[in-house]
C-alpha positions as CSV (number, residue, x, y, z in Angstrom):
1,X,0.0,0.1,-0.3
2,X,1.4,3.2,-1.1
3,X,2.6,5.6,2.1
4,X,-0.2,8.5,1.9
5,X,1.0,12.0,3.7
6,X,-1.3,15.0,5.0
7,X,-1.0,17.7,2.5
8,X,1.6,20.3,4.3
9,X,2.9,18.4,6.6
10,X,6.6,17.4,6.9
11,X,7.3,13.3,7.2
12,X,8.1,12.4,10.3
13,X,12.3,11.4,10.5
14,X,13.5,7.9,11.3
15,X,12.9,7.2,14.5
16,X,11.7,10.2,16.5
17,X,7.9,8.0,15.8
18,X,6.0,8.6,18.7
19,X,6.5,4.6,19.4
20,X,10.1,5.0,18.9
21,X,10.6,7.6,21.7
22,X,9.0,5.5,24.1
23,X,10.9,2.6,23.7
24,X,14.1,4.7,23.8
25,X,12.6,6.2,27.0
26,X,11.8,2.8,28.6
27,X,15.5,1.6,27.7
28,X,17.2,4.5,29.5
29,X,14.5,4.2,32.6
30,X,15.8,0.5,32.9
31,X,19.4,1.3,32.2
32,X,19.3,4.0,35.1
33,X,17.8,1.7,37.8
34,X,20.2,-1.3,37.1
35,X,23.2,1.7,37.6
36,X,21.2,2.5,40.7
37,X,20.7,-1.3,41.8
38,X,24.5,-1.7,41.2
39,X,26.0,1.7,42.9
40,X,24.1,0.4,46.0
41,X,25.6,-3.0,45.7
42,X,29.0,-1.9,45.6
43,X,28.4,0.5,48.6
44,X,27.1,-2.7,50.5
45,X,29.9,-4.8,49.6
46,X,33.1,-2.2,50.0
47,X,31.2,-1.4,53.6
48,X,31.3,-5.1,54.7
49,X,35.0,-6.2,52.8
50,X,36.7,-4.5,55.8
51,X,38.9,-2.1,54.3
52,X,40.8,0.0,56.7
53,X,38.9,3.6,55.5
54,X,35.6,2.3,55.1
55,X,36.2,0.7,59.1
56,X,37.3,4.0,60.2
57,X,34.4,6.0,58.2
58,X,32.0,4.0,60.2
59,X,29.8,5.8,63.0
60,X,29.5,2.3,65.1
61,X,33.4,2.3,65.4
62,X,34.0,5.4,67.0
63,X,30.9,5.3,69.7
64,X,32.1,2.5,71.6
65,X,34.6,0.4,72.5
66,X,35.1,-3.1,74.3
67,X,37.6,-3.3,77.5
68,X,38.6,-6.2,79.7
69,X,38.7,-4.6,83.7
70,X,40.7,-5.7,86.5
71,X,38.1,-8.9,87.2
72,X,38.3,-9.8,83.7
73,X,35.1,-8.4,82.8
74,X,35.1,-7.4,79.3
75,X,32.9,-3.9,79.5
76,X,31.6,-1.8,76.2
77,X,32.3,2.1,77.0
78,X,32.3,5.3,75.2
79,X,35.5,5.8,73.0
80,X,35.1,9.2,74.1
81,X,33.5,9.7,77.5
82,X,32.2,13.1,78.6
83,X,30.7,12.4,81.8
84,X,32.8,10.1,84.2
85,X,32.4,9.3,87.8
86,X,34.8,8.0,89.7
87,X,34.6,5.8,92.9
88,X,38.4,6.3,94.3
89,X,41.0,8.3,94.9
90,X,43.2,6.4,92.6
91,X,40.5,6.6,89.7
92,X,40.0,10.6,90.7
93,X,44.0,11.2,90.6
94,X,44.3,9.2,87.4
95,X,41.1,10.7,85.3
96,X,42.7,14.2,86.7
97,X,46.2,13.3,85.4
98,X,44.4,12.5,81.7
99,X,42.9,15.5,81.1
100,X,39.6,14.1,82.8
101,X,37.7,15.9,85.2
102,X,34.8,13.8,86.5
103,X,30.9,14.6,87.2
104,X,31.3,13.0,90.1
105,X,33.9,11.1,92.7
106,X,33.9,9.8,96.3
107,X,35.8,11.8,99.0
108,X,39.2,11.3,100.1
109,X,39.4,9.3,103.2
110,X,38.9,11.3,106.0
111,X,37.6,14.1,104.6
112,X,34.3,15.2,103.4
113,X,35.5,16.4,99.9
114,X,38.0,15.6,97.1
115,X,41.8,14.6,98.7
116,X,43.9,18.1,99.6
117,X,46.6,17.4,97.3
118,X,44.1,17.6,94.3
119,X,43.5,21.3,95.2
120,X,41.6,23.5,92.6
121,X,41.7,20.4,89.9
122,X,38.9,18.9,92.0
123,X,37.3,21.9,94.0
124,X,33.9,21.5,91.7
125,X,33.3,18.1,91.7
126,X,30.5,16.7,93.1
127,X,30.8,14.0,95.8
128,X,28.7,11.1,95.1
129,X,29.9,9.0,98.1
130,X,32.5,8.7,100.8
131,X,35.4,5.2,100.9
132,X,33.3,3.5,102.5
133,X,31.1,3.5,99.2
134,X,29.0,5.2,96.2
135,X,25.5,7.0,97.5
136,X,23.1,5.1,94.3
137,X,20.8,8.0,94.2
138,X,23.6,10.9,93.5
139,X,25.9,8.5,91.0
140,X,22.3,8.5,89.1
141,X,22.2,12.2,89.5
142,X,25.4,13.2,87.9
143,X,24.2,11.2,84.8
144,X,27.3,9.4,83.8
145,X,28.5,7.3,80.5
146,X,30.9,5.4,82.5
147,X,31.6,4.7,85.9
148,X,35.1,4.0,86.9
149,X,34.3,1.6,90.0
150,X,37.9,1.5,91.7
151,X,38.0,-2.1,93.5
152,X,34.7,-2.5,94.5
153,X,33.9,-5.8,95.5
154,X,30.1,-6.0,96.5
155,X,28.4,-7.6,93.5
156,X,25.2,-6.6,94.6
157,X,26.4,-3.0,94.2
158,X,28.3,-3.7,91.0
159,X,25.3,-5.0,89.7
160,X,23.4,-1.5,90.4
161,X,26.1,0.2,89.3
162,X,26.1,-1.0,85.7
163,X,22.2,-0.2,85.1
164,X,22.9,3.3,85.8
165,X,25.9,3.2,83.4
166,X,28.8,1.1,82.1
167,X,31.3,0.3,85.1
168,X,35.3,-0.9,84.7
169,X,36.3,-1.7,87.9
170,X,39.4,-0.3,87.7
171,X,42.3,-2.9,90.5
172,X,42.3,-5.0,92.8
173,X,43.4,-5.1,96.1
174,X,46.9,-4.9,96.1
175,X,47.3,-4.1,92.5
176,X,50.4,-1.1,92.0
177,X,49.0,2.1,90.9
178,X,50.8,2.2,87.6
179,X,49.1,-0.9,86.7
180,X,45.2,0.8,87.7
181,X,46.4,4.0,85.8
182,X,46.9,2.1,83.0
183,X,43.6,0.3,83.1
184,X,41.5,3.5,83.6
185,X,43.3,5.0,80.6
186,X,42.4,2.3,78.2
187,X,38.8,2.7,79.5
188,X,38.7,6.8,79.0
189,X,40.7,6.2,75.5
190,X,43.1,8.5,76.8
191,X,46.3,5.7,76.8
192,X,48.9,7.7,74.3
193,X,48.4,10.3,77.5
194,X,48.8,7.8,79.8
195,X,52.3,6.8,78.5
196,X,53.5,10.5,78.0
197,X,52.8,10.5,81.7
198,X,54.5,7.8,82.8
199,X,57.4,8.8,80.5
200,X,57.6,12.0,82.3
201,X,57.0,10.2,85.7
202,X,60.6,8.3,85.3
203,X,62.2,11.3,84.0
204,X,61.5,12.7,87.3
205,X,62.4,10.1,88.7
206,X,65.9,10.4,87.4
207,X,65.8,13.7,88.4
208,X,65.0,13.2,91.8
209,X,68.2,10.7,92.6
210,X,70.8,13.1,90.8
211,X,69.3,15.7,93.5
212,X,69.7,13.5,96.1
213,X,73.4,12.3,95.6
214,X,74.6,10.4,98.5
215,X,71.1,10.6,100.2
216,X,69.7,8.4,97.4
217,X,71.1,5.0,99.5
218,X,69.0,6.6,102.9
219,X,66.6,4.8,104.8
220,X,63.1,6.4,105.0
221,X,60.8,6.0,107.2
222,X,56.6,6.7,106.3
223,X,54.5,7.1,109.5
224,X,50.6,8.3,109.8
225,X,49.8,9.8,112.9
226,X,46.5,9.4,114.7
227,X,45.1,10.2,118.4
228,X,45.9,6.5,119.2
229,X,49.1,6.4,118.2
230,X,51.6,6.5,115.5
231,X,51.2,3.7,112.3
232,X,54.4,2.8,109.9
233,X,53.4,2.9,106.4
234,X,55.0,-0.4,105.2
235,X,57.0,-0.7,101.8
236,X,53.5,-2.5,99.8
237,X,51.4,0.4,100.0
238,X,51.2,3.5,97.7
239,X,54.5,5.5,98.9
240,X,56.4,2.5,99.3
241,X,55.8,2.2,95.7
242,X,57.2,5.1,95.0
243,X,60.4,5.3,97.3
244,X,60.9,2.3,96.1
245,X,61.2,3.5,92.3
246,X,63.4,6.6,93.9
247,X,66.0,3.4,95.0
248,X,65.7,4.3,98.7
249,X,65.8,2.2,101.8
250,X,63.1,1.4,104.1
251,X,63.3,0.7,107.8
252,X,63.4,-3.6,108.7
253,X,60.2,-3.0,110.7
254,X,58.4,-1.4,107.1
255,X,59.0,-4.6,105.0
256,X,55.7,-6.1,105.2
257,X,53.5,-5.4,102.0
258,X,50.5,-4.2,104.5
259,X,49.3,-1.5,104.0
260,X,50.3,-0.4,107.7
261,X,51.0,-1.4,111.1
262,X,48.5,-1.4,114.1
263,X,48.6,2.0,116.4
264,X,52.4,1.9,118.1
265,X,52.8,2.8,122.1
266,X,55.7,5.6,122.4
267,X,57.3,2.8,123.8
268,X,58.1,1.2,121.1
269,X,59.1,4.1,118.7
270,X,62.2,2.4,117.0
271,X,59.7,1.1,114.5
272,X,59.7,4.5,112.9
273,X,63.5,5.6,113.4
274,X,65.4,6.0,110.1
275,X,68.1,8.6,108.1
276,X,64.5,10.5,107.6
277,X,61.1,10.5,108.8
278,X,58.2,11.6,106.5
279,X,54.8,12.0,109.2
280,X,51.6,12.8,107.9
281,X,47.6,13.0,109.1
282,X,44.4,12.1,107.4
283,X,42.6,14.9,108.3
284,X,45.2,17.5,108.4
285,X,43.4,19.2,111.6
286,X,41.8,18.7,115.2
287,X,43.1,16.1,117.3
288,X,45.6,14.6,114.7
289,X,47.7,17.6,115.0
290,X,47.5,18.0,118.3
291,X,48.5,14.4,118.3
292,X,51.7,15.1,116.0
293,X,52.5,18.3,118.2
294,X,52.3,16.6,121.7
295,X,54.7,13.6,119.9
296,X,57.5,15.7,118.5
297,X,57.5,17.2,122.5
298,X,57.6,14.3,123.9
299,X,61.1,12.3,125.1
300,X,60.6,8.7,123.1
301,X,60.2,11.1,120.1
302,X,63.2,13.3,120.2
303,X,65.4,10.5,121.2
304,X,65.1,9.3,117.7
305,X,68.5,9.2,115.1
306,X,66.0,11.3,112.5
307,X,64.8,13.8,115.0
308,X,68.2,14.7,116.0
309,X,69.6,15.2,113.2
310,X,66.7,17.4,111.9
311,X,65.5,14.7,109.4
312,X,61.6,15.0,110.4
313,X,59.5,16.1,107.4
314,X,55.8,16.6,108.0
315,X,53.4,15.4,104.7
316,X,49.9,16.1,103.5
317,X,48.9,12.5,104.3
318,X,45.7,12.5,102.0
319,X,48.5,12.6,99.4
320,X,51.0,9.9,101.1
321,X,48.4,7.7,103.2
322,X,46.0,7.6,100.5
323,X,45.8,4.6,97.2
324,X,47.6,7.9,95.3
325,X,47.9,7.8,91.7
326,X,50.4,9.5,88.8
327,X,49.7,13.0,90.6
328,X,50.1,11.7,94.2
329,X,53.8,10.3,92.8
330,X,54.6,12.9,91.5
331,X,54.0,15.4,94.1
332,X,55.3,13.3,96.4
333,X,58.8,13.1,94.3
334,X,58.8,16.9,95.0
335,X,58.2,16.3,98.5
336,X,61.6,13.9,98.8
337,X,63.3,16.1,97.0
338,X,62.8,19.4,98.8
339,X,63.1,17.5,102.5
340,X,66.4,15.9,101.3
341,X,68.3,17.2,98.7
342,X,68.8,20.1,101.1
């Protein structure tokens, strides 16, 4: 049949008929859909393929980390916690040394607030308990995103704390403060800062040893005074570990790993003698100071070799006689340097 045309109209170009246009549009749409599907599959594959760059960019990988606490328990904690509650002097000291100011802490022993030696660093921190334990309602009010539980061993208390926020037991009884500091740094995501601090601490040890010169071979006694009588602070304590780092000797009666002796009578003061005596009290006020003044005036105390040599130095017991920490250790070195190097 001959092809007819409408008068005055131009023939449609080949391939541009309505049917052809619809066919082209369908193919283009199908092509676009296939490309979108391929891109989506590629994105999924790259996200699960384990490449380092993809994992680092994943929001989930930067939100939390899993740490193993001092009891061997795995705890998922924020990678960069912003609201930290500390339940021991060692936890508080360590957090501050790492540049983290807790929103809540427990009071120092014998004190209503944070340990005295921390000064302004801890002045604005809310107390949520004492050395005997936390007050859970105050912990809840602090709204922590991680809790550093020190050496809490009561499983019921730990269970309730874990209902409030991820809770990390940072050390066990008898653990060295350096190991606890490393655990705390891991829980706070501050391992680099902890390693830098410890490098500075070791450098300070070497500086003080040089300052002491021949006095570095001295026998150093540490004594806590209270109204019931003096107690020796033994080798296995925080203060003992710092003095051990310095390489000084300890009296024979202070070689025990126990934290401190029972109160001694004034007739048994030979146990506290040495080339140097560092004397501290926990409260730093009231009856403790009166007891120390009375001891200094007693004939038994005056007969000690260190007293006769003028080698008695009073120190802050909240630092020397506590669980300690990196800031306390550094300040202890300053005390020893000031007393013995002169």
